[in-house]
N, C-alpha and C positions, 0 to 999 in steps of 0.2 A: 332341553340343554341349557345349562347356566350361561350367564354372560361371560364369565371367565373362560369357560370351555370354548365358547364360540370365538372369543378373541384369540385364544391360543391356536385354534384351528386355522383362523384367518392368517395369523402370523406365520404358521408353518407353511401355508399355501403360498404366501408372498415370498417366503424365504426360498422355497423350492422352485418357484416360477422361473427365475433366471436360468436355472439349469436345464429347463425344458423348453425355453423360449425358441430355440432353434428348430423345434419340431412343429411349431404352430404357425401356419401360413395365414396371413391376413389378406383381405381383398386387395389392399394396396400392393402387397408383395406379388400377388398373381398378376396384377395389371402391369406393374413396372417390369417384372420378369418377362412378361409377354412382349412388351414394347422393346426390351433389349433383344429378345430372340428374333423378332421380326427385323429390327434394324441390322443385327448381325447377319441375318440371312441375306439381306440385300448386299452387304459387304462381301459375303461369300460369293454371290453371283458375279460381282465385279471381278473378284480375284480368280474365279473359274476361268476367265478369259485373260486377265492381266498377267497371270503367272506363266502363260505359254511362252512369252518372249524370253524372260529370264531362264526358264527351264531349258529352252533350246540353246542358250549360251553356256549354261553350267554343265549339262550332261556330258558333252564331249570332253570337257576339261577333266572331270573326275566322276565316273559313274557312281551314283549314290549321293553325291553332294547336293542334288536337287532337294534333299530333305530340308535344306535351309529355307525353302520356300513354303513350308507347311504351316508356319506360325499363324498367318492370317485366318486359317481355318480352325484354329484351336482356341482363339481368345474368348469366344462367346461364353463358354462354361466358366472360365476363370473370372471374367468380369462379372458375370451373373452371381457367382458365389461371393465375390468380394463386396458387391453392393447389397444383395438381398440377405446374405448371412443366414440362410435357412437350409436345413437338410434337404437335399434334392435339387437345390437351385442350379448348381453347375450342370447337372444332367438335363434339367428342364430347358434351360436357356440354349445350351448347345444343340439339343435335339430339336427344339423349335426352329432354330436357325437352319438346321439341316432340312427340316420339313419345308421351309420357305424355298430353299435352294432346289429341293426335289420337285416341288409343285410347279415352279416356274420353268424348270428344266435345266439339266446340265449333261455333261458327256459321260457321267458314270452310272446313270440310271437311278430310279427312285429308291428302290429297296436298299441298294448298297450305300446310297447317300445317308439314309436314315440309320442304317447299321453303323456307319462310320461316326455319325453324330452321337449315337448312344455310347459307343466305345470311348470316344474322346471325352465326352462329358463325364463318364464314369472314371476315367483316369484322373481328372481334376478333382472330382467329388471325393475320391478315396483319400487324397491328400488332406482336404479340409476335414474329413472324418478323422484322420490320424491325429489331428490337433483338436478334436472334439468340438469343432465349430466355434472355437474361442480365440484363435490366433489368426490375425488378418494382416500381418506384417509383410514387408517386401520379400523377405526370404521365403515365407510361406507361399506367397503368390508365385514366386519363381519356381518353387517345387511343384506347385499345382500345374503351372504351364508345362514343366518338364514331364509331369505325370500324364497329362493329356497327350503330349507328344509321344511318349514311350508307348502308351496304349494304342494310340493311332498308328504309330510306326510299325509295331508288331502286326497289327491288323492289316496294314498295307502290304507288308512283306508276305503275309499268307495269301491275300487275295490278288495282289497285282504283281508281286515280284517273286512268285513261287519258284523255287529252284535256284535262286540267286546264290552266288558263292559267298564265302566268309568275308572277303574283302568288301564286296558291295554291301552286304548286310551290316557290317561294322560301320562303314562310312555313312550309310544312310541313317542308321539309328543315332549315331553321334550328331549328325547334322540336324536331324529333326528335333532332337532333344534340346540342342542349342537354340534352334529357332523357337521352340515352344517356351523355353525358359525366358528368352529375351522379349519376344514379341507378345506371346500369349500371357506370360507371367509378369515381367517387369513393366511393360508398357500398359498392360491392363491395370496394374496397381496405380501407375501414374494417372491414367485416365479416370479411374474411380475416385481418386483423391481430387482431381481437377473438377469433376462433376459435383462432388460433395461440397467443395469450397464455395460453389455458387449458391448453396442453400437449397438446391433442388431435391436433396435427399434428406432433409431434416426429419422426416418421419421414419428414417432408418438409422440403425446404430452406426452405420458407416458415415452417414451425414453428420450426426451429432458429434461423433468422435472428431471428425475433421474440423468442425466449427469450434470445438473446445480448444483444439491445438492452435487454431488461428488466434 
C-alpha cells in the first residue's frame, strides 16, 4: 500500500470516527456509568420510603396525581445519558440503579423492579436515539425525562393500576410525565452541567463542552 493510500485511509477513518463514537464504550465510560448507577440506586432506596408520606397526602386529593412523585425513580437513565453520551447509557444506568434497589430490597419485588428499570431506561434511551446521540440540550433532556416517565407510567398502569378508568389513567400519565420532564429531565441536565463544571468529567464530551462554555 502506498503512503498516499495509507494517508487517505487514515483520514477517512478519522473523518468517520466522530459519527460512530457514540457506539464505542471506553473503560472510563463503564466505570463512571456504574458509579452513577449505584449512586442512583441508593437514592431510589431512600425514595422508596420517602415517597410514602407525600403519596398518602396526594392520593385522596385527586387519584392519579401521585404520578407527580415518580420523577426521582426516573432520573438515573437521563443523567447517565447526558454524562456518558453513548448508546445504551440511559438503559445501563437506570437498570443498574434498579438492580441495586432490588438487591437491597423494596416493596415491589426483584423482578418487577428490574423490569421497571429496563422500561424506564428504554424510554429515555429512545429520545436520545431520536436525536442520533448528538443533541444534549435542556429541551432534549426534558424530552428524555418525559419519555422515561411515559414508558414507566404505561408500564405501571398495566402492572399496578390495571382496570383503572379513563380519568385516573389520564391524570396519572399527565402527572408522571410532568414529574419526569422536570425532575428526571431538567434537574438531571442542571446536575450534569454542575458536575461537569467542576472538571470531574473532563474525559467526557459533556465535561469538555461545559469547560469550553465557561
